[in-house]
Phi, psi and omega in degrees: 000158174266141180210149172264120190242134171266115183257337181208149178288153178202165174266118186290344175287340181253338186218114189264003181234067185287333184258140180251132175283122185229154169262119183231157173296140175294140181290157179249128183289142172285181188296334179249015183251164173238150174262126179253133164275112187287130180258324181203152177214124177288155178253131186236152177300334179300331176299324175296320178297323178293311183298321184267005170091000181285335183255007172049065178287156174276111186266149349288154185217147170264113183288181174109116183227022174233075196253132170242128184211167177251133183288120181254337178205154180228150177287168187294337181249017176280131185232345186249347181244138185243159174304135179091348178296143173261119185227164177245158173232135184248192181299322181282110180271324177192162173211163190290327179083354185234351181283172183297329180287313178300317182293336179267003181087010179250054182294345175295340180260004182303131179296343177253021176303130177241137184254138176294132178080357175240311180256344178216150183302139185248214195260007174279055186198168180281337180218153172205161176243152179202151176296139186302327183285355176247032172243159185223128176300136180266123179304142184297338183295342183254140170287169177303314184291322179290327184288327188305309182295340180294336188282344173227298181306317180285313184294318180288329174294321177298314179297318180299315181297319179297322182288342177291334186072023184301141175241151181302135181098347179275173179254128180245136173253146174235120179257117191089142184220071178253217186300313184288313185297323182290332175283325176299316180302317180293322177296318180298316180299327182279314187271331184228071189297342180266002178279148173255139181246128180246131187242131176248123179206142180286330183277128177297327179293321177295320179296319178296318178297318179298321178294321177302322183275354173116010175298137183280341180203144173225151177198174176292160182296340181265358182277163177257131176292158180293342177226155170289147188252141183288325179213152176221138172249122179262120176242014183283160181273357188244171181275322186305318180298336177296313180296317180295323179295321179300327179291338179267001187271138177289155174305135182077004181278172183230131172257122179253122180265112181260082180199141175283316179219164176241143177271168167085193189279116180295343182293347177299334177293339178292345177280359179288120177262112189306308181298324185278318188266324194236344181293179181067036172059034170288150181243145177236119186227137177261157173256124180248101173062195176220159175260167175298324181295325176303314182296314182297313181297317183292318179299323177295315178297315182299321178292319180300318183264003182052053182287118182246109179289149171281127185230153169239129189256136178229153172283160178308317183292347180262015183302318179298319179299315180296318179296320179292325175298319178296317181299323184265010173083016178272083189230130168217101184075227186240148176258137185225136173271130173264118186261118179266000000 
């Protein structure tokens, strides 16, 4: 099979071709695993974190954790997935199932949490294997390419939105406006039609896109919104927007950080002025991974509302090009690899 492989960490500002196109043997499924012929795989900012070393991937690794595939073979003890099924694979590749977090439904916090494309080979390839219990039926309403971003950008956005505690009629802010945030905006419009959404983004193109989708106000990440916001979801890759978002937060409001890692100088947090940014019982909460239930609930919601992500399509061999566009801020919706 053909696969794009990360063999060594690198700085993308110095090296623009981190992934190598290789011919590898197709994997063989274990007794509880399925073999997927990969049809599409979404591209996520977390891949940049892996390539540049912030997310500590197991090298060499095939990245990709927003995978849509067709089941081509099943292990001897597989019972719920059949040959020919179209299924998805998300960021959560496996969890132990027996720790206190897994038993409480918080498998995203499992100390043995394994991530697709970081700890196990992912979807930047023609084939991959995964345990059957970590696959998800893809609703028929979505094409392969449309479904791929739903498995991370959508699911993690769903978890982030739930963690805000947003109520209809409140004001929500979105800092950064890429794959996840544009799906969150659409979810808010469907579930909380009386909410106003305010978008902060450094890119004028991202701000324009947010306005097209119905944001009531847009501005740069350092600007102040015309009103204090009840909740804000930060999807930016840097630290400075976190501090700026806190300044836009209403007393008693909550900022949810939707990011695996942050780039840049951590000292920007030293610019946080406690009385101005965090006092008045403001909350700061991170999102750690997703659970299987997040993916299942979100796919059901996405089908119900016919949620259609904005996508840009690339061939498998163009993965480096797509990643560099993401690195340099050339973003409109989600980027997806079409695997032939």
